[in-house]
C-alpha positions as CSV (number, residue, x, y, z in Angstrom):
1,M,92.4,27.3,54.1
2,H,94.3,27.1,50.9
3,K,92.9,28.7,47.7
4,I,94.2,28.6,44.2
5,Y,94.8,31.5,41.8
6,F,96.2,30.8,38.4
7,A,98.7,32.7,36.3
8,A,99.6,30.1,33.6
9,L,102.8,30.2,31.6
10,F,103.0,28.6,28.1
11,V,106.1,27.4,26.4
12,F,106.4,25.5,23.2
13,F,108.3,23.5,20.7
14,G,108.3,22.6,17.0
15,S,110.6,21.7,14.1
16,I,114.0,23.5,14.4
17,S,113.6,25.0,10.9
18,A,110.4,26.8,12.1
19,S,111.8,28.1,15.3
20,A,112.5,31.7,14.3
21,Q,109.2,32.0,12.4
22,L,107.2,30.7,15.3
23,Y,108.8,33.0,17.8
24,S,108.1,36.0,15.7
25,E,104.4,35.2,15.1
26,D,101.5,36.9,16.9
27,Q,102.4,36.6,20.6
28,S,98.7,36.8,21.5
29,A,98.2,33.4,20.1
30,S,99.3,30.3,21.9
31,V,102.8,29.4,21.0
32,T,102.0,25.7,21.7
33,E,99.2,25.9,19.1
34,Q,101.5,27.6,16.7
35,V,104.2,24.9,17.0
36,L,101.7,22.0,16.9
37,K,100.1,23.7,13.9
38,E,103.5,23.8,12.2
39,L,104.3,20.2,13.1
40,N,100.9,19.1,11.8
41,R,101.4,21.1,8.6
42,E,104.6,19.3,7.9
43,R,103.0,16.0,8.8
44,S,100.0,16.8,6.6
45,L,102.3,17.5,3.6
46,L,104.0,14.1,4.2
47,S,100.6,12.5,4.5
48,Q,99.4,14.1,1.2
49,N,102.5,12.8,-0.6
50,L,102.0,9.4,0.9
51,E,98.3,9.4,-0.1
52,F,99.3,10.4,-3.6
53,R,101.8,7.7,-3.9
54,I,99.4,5.1,-2.6
55,K,96.8,6.2,-5.2
56,E,99.5,5.8,-7.8
57,I,100.2,2.3,-6.6
58,D,96.5,1.5,-6.4
59,T,96.1,2.6,-10.0
60,K,99.0,0.4,-11.1
61,I,97.6,-2.6,-9.2
62,T,94.2,-2.0,-10.8
63,N,95.8,-1.9,-14.3
64,L,97.7,-5.1,-13.5
65,D,94.6,-6.9,-12.4
66,E,92.9,-5.9,-15.6
67,S,95.9,-7.1,-17.6
68,I,96.1,-10.4,-15.7
69,R,92.4,-10.9,-16.3
70,T,92.6,-10.4,-20.1
71,S,96.0,-12.1,-20.7
72,N,96.1,-15.5,-22.3
73,S,99.8,-16.1,-21.6
74,A,100.5,-18.1,-18.4
75,S,104.1,-16.8,-18.2
76,E,102.9,-13.2,-18.6
77,K,100.3,-13.7,-15.8
78,V,103.0,-15.0,-13.5
79,E,105.3,-12.1,-14.3
80,K,102.4,-9.6,-13.7
81,L,101.5,-11.4,-10.4
82,L,105.0,-11.0,-9.2
83,E,104.9,-7.3,-10.2
84,R,101.6,-7.0,-8.3
85,V,103.2,-8.4,-5.2
86,K,106.0,-5.9,-5.5
87,F,103.4,-3.0,-5.7
88,L,101.5,-4.4,-2.7
89,E,104.8,-4.4,-0.7
90,Q,105.4,-0.8,-1.8
91,R,101.9,0.1,-0.7
92,Q,102.4,-1.4,2.7
93,E,105.7,0.5,3.1
94,E,103.9,3.8,2.4
95,I,101.2,2.9,4.9
96,D,103.9,2.1,7.5
97,K,105.6,5.5,6.7
98,N,102.3,7.2,7.5
99,T,101.9,5.3,10.7
100,V,105.4,6.4,11.8
101,S,104.6,10.0,10.8
102,V,101.5,10.0,12.9
103,Y,103.3,8.5,15.9
104,K,106.1,11.1,15.5
105,Y,103.6,13.9,15.6
106,N,101.5,12.4,18.4
107,Y,104.4,11.6,20.7
108,S,106.0,15.0,20.0
109,S,102.6,16.5,21.0
110,A,102.6,14.5,24.2
111,V,106.1,15.6,25.1
112,L,105.3,19.2,24.3
113,N,102.1,19.2,26.4
114,L,103.9,17.4,29.2
115,A,106.7,19.9,29.2
116,S,104.2,22.8,29.1
117,M,102.4,21.4,32.1
118,E,105.6,21.9,34.0
119,R,105.2,25.6,33.6
120,E,101.4,25.6,33.9
121,I,101.2,23.7,37.2
122,K,104.1,25.4,38.9
123,P,102.2,28.8,39.5
124,L,99.4,26.9,41.1
125,S,101.6,26.2,44.1
126,L,102.4,29.9,44.4
127,F,98.8,30.9,44.8
128,N,99.1,32.1,48.4
129,S,101.2,35.1,47.2
130,S,97.9,36.6,45.9
131,R,95.8,36.9,49.0
132,E,94.0,40.3,48.7
133,F,90.5,38.8,47.9
134,Y,90.7,36.1,50.5
135,S,92.1,38.5,53.2
136,T,89.1,40.7,52.4
137,L,86.8,37.7,53.0
138,D,88.4,37.1,56.4
139,K,87.9,40.8,57.3
140,V,84.2,40.6,56.5
141,S,83.9,37.5,58.8
142,N,85.6,39.4,61.8
143,P,83.0,41.6,63.7
144,M,85.9,43.5,65.3
145,N,86.5,45.1,62.0
146,Y,83.1,46.9,62.1
147,D,82.7,50.4,63.4
148,G,81.9,50.5,67.1
149,Y,82.0,46.8,67.7
150,Q,85.2,46.5,69.6
151,Q,84.2,49.2,72.1
152,W,80.8,47.7,72.6
153,F,82.2,44.2,73.0
154,G,84.2,45.5,76.0
155,K,81.0,46.3,77.7
156,F,79.5,43.0,76.8
157,K,82.5,41.2,78.2
158,G,82.1,43.2,81.4
159,Y,78.5,41.9,81.6
160,I,79.8,38.3,81.2
161,E,82.3,38.8,84.0
162,E,79.7,40.1,86.4
163,E,77.0,37.5,85.7
164,K,79.0,34.3,84.9
165,E,79.1,33.0,88.4
166,D,75.3,32.8,88.5
167,D,74.7,31.8,84.9
168,A,76.1,28.5,83.4
169,K,75.6,29.6,79.8
170,L,77.6,32.8,80.4
171,E,80.3,30.8,82.3
172,A,80.5,28.5,79.3
173,L,80.7,31.5,76.9
174,N,83.4,33.1,79.0
175,H,85.4,29.8,78.9
176,M,85.0,29.6,75.1
177,L,86.3,33.2,74.7
178,Q,89.3,32.3,76.8
179,V,90.0,29.1,74.9
180,T,89.5,30.4,71.4
181,G,91.3,33.7,71.9
182,D,90.7,37.3,71.0
183,L,88.1,37.9,68.2
184,A,90.3,40.7,67.0
185,K,93.0,38.2,66.1
186,G,90.8,36.2,63.8
187,T,89.1,33.6,66.0
188,P,86.9,31.5,63.7
189,F,83.5,33.1,63.9
190,T,81.2,30.2,63.2
191,G,79.6,27.0,64.6
192,M,78.9,26.6,68.3
193,F,81.1,29.6,69.3
194,A,79.0,32.0,67.1
195,G,75.8,30.4,68.4
196,N,76.7,30.8,72.0
197,L,77.9,34.3,71.4
198,I,74.6,35.3,69.8
199,D,72.7,33.7,72.8
200,G,74.9,35.7,75.2
201,I,74.3,39.0,73.4
202,S,70.6,38.3,73.4
203,Q,70.7,37.7,77.1
204,F,72.7,40.9,77.5
205,V,70.1,42.9,75.6
206,G,67.4,41.4,77.8
207,S,69.2,42.5,80.9
208,L,69.3,46.2,79.9
209,N,66.5,48.4,81.3
210,R,65.0,51.7,80.0
211,R,67.7,53.7,81.7
212,D,70.2,52.0,79.4
213,K,68.3,52.9,76.2
214,E,71.3,53.9,74.2
215,L,73.3,50.8,75.2
216,R,70.3,48.6,74.5
217,E,69.8,50.1,71.0
218,K,73.5,49.7,70.3
219,S,73.5,46.1,71.6
220,I,70.5,45.2,69.4
221,K,72.4,46.6,66.4
222,M,75.5,44.6,67.4
223,L,73.3,41.5,67.8
224,K,71.9,41.9,64.2
225,L,75.4,42.5,62.9
226,T,76.8,39.5,64.7
227,T,74.0,37.3,63.3
228,S,74.6,38.5,59.7
229,I,78.4,37.9,60.1
230,S,77.9,34.5,61.5
231,Q,75.6,33.4,58.7
232,F,77.9,34.9,56.1
233,T,80.9,33.1,57.6
234,H,79.0,29.8,57.6
235,D,78.1,30.2,53.9
236,K,81.6,31.3,53.1
237,D,83.1,28.2,54.8
238,L,80.9,25.9,52.8
239,I,82.5,27.3,49.6
240,E,86.0,27.2,51.0
241,T,85.8,23.6,51.9
242,E,85.9,22.9,48.2
243,W,89.4,24.3,48.0
244,E,90.7,21.5,50.2
245,G,89.6,19.0,47.5
246,I,91.0,21.2,44.8
247,N,94.4,21.4,46.5
248,K,94.4,17.6,47.1
249,N,93.8,17.0,43.4
250,L,96.4,19.6,42.4
251,N,99.0,17.8,44.6
252,E,98.1,14.4,43.0
253,L,98.3,16.0,39.5
254,K,101.8,17.4,40.3
255,E,103.0,14.0,41.4
256,L,101.6,12.2,38.3
257,Q,103.1,14.9,36.1
258,Q,106.5,14.5,37.6
259,E,106.3,10.7,37.2
260,A,105.4,11.3,33.5
261,I,108.3,13.6,33.1
262,E,110.6,11.0,34.6
263,D,109.2,8.2,32.4
264,N,109.3,10.2,29.1
265,L,112.1,12.7,29.3
266,V,114.6,10.9,31.5
267,E,113.9,7.2,30.9
268,I,112.7,7.1,27.2
269,L,114.5,10.2,25.7
270,G,117.6,10.2,27.9
271,I,117.3,13.9,28.9
272,S,118.8,15.1,32.1
273,R,116.2,16.0,34.7
274,N,118.5,18.8,36.1
275,G,119.2,20.0,32.6
276,F,115.4,20.2,31.9
277,T,114.8,22.1,35.1
278,E,117.6,24.5,34.3
279,K,117.0,25.1,30.6
280,F,113.2,25.0,30.6
281,T,111.5,25.1,33.9
282,N,113.6,27.8,35.4
283,E,114.7,29.5,32.2
284,T,113.4,33.1,31.9
285,D,114.5,33.7,28.3
286,A,111.6,32.6,26.1
287,K,113.8,32.1,23.0
288,K,116.1,29.8,24.9
289,R,113.2,27.8,26.3
290,T,111.6,27.5,22.8
291,Q,114.9,26.3,21.3
292,Y,115.5,23.8,24.1
293,I,112.0,22.3,23.7
294,L,112.5,22.2,19.9
295,D,115.5,20.1,20.5
296,I,113.5,17.8,22.7
297,S,110.9,17.5,20.0
298,K,113.5,16.3,17.5
299,I,114.8,13.8,20.0
300,A,111.2,12.5,20.5
301,E,110.7,12.1,16.7
302,N,114.0,10.3,16.3
303,K,113.2,8.0,19.1
304,I,110.0,6.8,17.3
305,V,112.0,6.1,14.1
306,E,114.7,4.3,16.1
307,E,112.1,2.2,18.0
308,R,110.3,1.3,14.8
309,K,113.6,-0.1,13.4
310,T,114.7,-2.0,16.6
311,N,111.3,-3.3,17.6
312,P,109.2,-3.6,14.4
313,E,106.7,-6.1,15.9
314,N,105.7,-4.2,19.1
315,W,107.1,-0.7,18.8
316,K,103.8,1.2,19.3
317,Q,102.5,0.0,22.7
318,E,104.8,1.9,25.1
319,Y,104.4,5.2,23.3
320,H,100.7,4.7,22.9
321,D,100.4,4.2,26.7
322,Q,102.6,7.3,27.4
323,M,100.4,9.4,25.1
324,L,97.3,8.3,26.9
325,T,98.9,9.1,30.2
326,V,99.7,12.7,29.1
327,Q,96.3,13.2,27.6
328,N,94.6,12.1,30.9
329,L,96.8,14.5,32.8
330,K,95.8,17.4,30.5
331,I,92.1,16.6,30.8
332,R,92.5,16.4,34.6
333,F,94.2,19.8,34.6
334,G,91.3,21.2,32.5
335,M,88.8,19.7,34.9
336,L,90.6,21.3,37.8
337,T,90.5,24.7,36.3
338,F,86.8,24.2,35.7
339,R,86.3,23.4,39.4
340,I,88.1,26.6,40.3
341,L,86.0,28.7,38.0
342,E,82.9,27.1,39.5
343,N,84.1,27.9,43.0
344,L,84.7,31.5,42.1
345,E,81.2,31.7,40.8
346,K,79.9,30.5,44.2
347,Y,81.5,33.6,45.7
348,E,79.6,35.7,43.2
349,K,76.4,34.1,44.6
350,L,77.5,34.6,48.1
351,I,78.0,38.4,47.5
352,A,74.7,38.7,45.8
353,K,73.0,37.0,48.8
354,Y,74.3,39.6,51.3
355,E,74.7,42.7,49.1
356,N,71.4,44.1,50.4
357,D,72.1,43.4,54.1
358,P,72.3,46.8,55.8
359,F,75.2,45.7,57.9
360,L,77.3,44.0,55.1
361,K,76.4,45.9,51.9
362,D,79.5,48.2,52.0
363,E,81.7,45.2,52.5
364,M,80.0,43.3,49.7
365,K,80.8,46.2,47.3
366,N,84.4,46.0,48.2
367,L,84.5,42.3,48.0
368,R,82.9,42.3,44.6
369,L,85.6,44.5,43.3
370,K,88.3,42.2,44.6
371,L,86.5,39.1,43.2
372,D,86.2,40.7,39.8
373,L,90.0,41.1,39.7
374,V,90.5,37.4,40.6
375,R,88.0,36.2,38.0
376,N,89.3,38.5,35.3
377,S,92.8,37.3,35.9
378,F,91.8,33.7,35.9
379,E,89.5,33.9,32.8
380,S,92.1,35.8,30.8
381,T,94.5,32.9,31.4
382,F,92.3,29.9,31.4
383,N,89.3,28.7,29.4
384,P,88.5,25.4,31.0
385,Q,86.1,24.1,28.3
386,E,88.6,25.0,25.5
387,Y,91.4,23.4,27.5
388,I,89.5,20.2,27.9
389,R,88.4,20.2,24.2
390,A,92.0,20.7,23.1
391,S,93.1,17.9,25.4
392,N,90.6,15.6,23.7
393,E,91.9,16.6,20.3
394,M,95.6,16.7,20.9
395,Y,96.4,13.7,18.8
396,I,95.6,12.8,15.2
397,V,94.2,9.5,14.1
398,E,95.9,7.3,11.5
């Protein structure tokens, strides 16, 4: 059963002129947020200048309208009407500049977030390198790890061997033990196997007379322990089933992200896939990664300007579609981290359910310590709700 543990890595880009400043800022803050904040600051300044110029033009148009209304000269009216048309054209030019500015920022934001996902998703595939919590779960589910169980189980197996020829249930249990293997090696302790084993132990207890008082008491204790472990394992497996869906969604997300990388970086921006992998994905020097992604940002901005010139009638659509694709990927990633957090919370409830069980309480204390480490590591890296919120607000509106 695969589980997922996250250790996200964030890498970022912005304008080349801001590179040194961004890298030296507070490292506890998200570099992506820093860069996007800088990009948005520059865009906001441009937008304010554009807004100021548009207001100036509007004032001139208003003055011209008043002059045209009050003028008695036909030639003067024609001259002012022509002047008004010129100002309207200038006004539209300023609006177009703002549109290009917005698309430059938004597409740069899309490329940044898409590139960052390359380093955010990659660690998800390496989750199995952190197995301490889950190996502890497996140990709790194996009765052979409990004091005295293995020695007692040998006596129980001896009983099965002696009685199996005259008892069909014990013969079936003996067969299952042979087929499923040694409990000490981690045979799944749930379902029909656990049920038949509990029935067999109950039958063993019933066969013991007063002269076997010590063994009978030991067997009753082992029966209770077996029952607790079986129910715990059943509840645990219900939680772990969710990891299969999480892993499936993760694999789908990785494929879609790789397709988006191919579409945007390779096809649209003409960036080498191998170069991107070498200089960004696998690069360990944060400064080099930052500078490389800054360069990509500039390429993305220039591509918007170029497309606007070469395809003035329909230049927005492809970039709009790509931006929506990246945004949807980011939202799906956020939802995936939310599902993981929810699943970790289910383990908390599982531990709380069995923490007062006299046979499992010590194991639950140890398990809680391991779970806290997993949760703290996850929560220090991811805030699913914040991630989803940021994904919904990653673009600005014209």
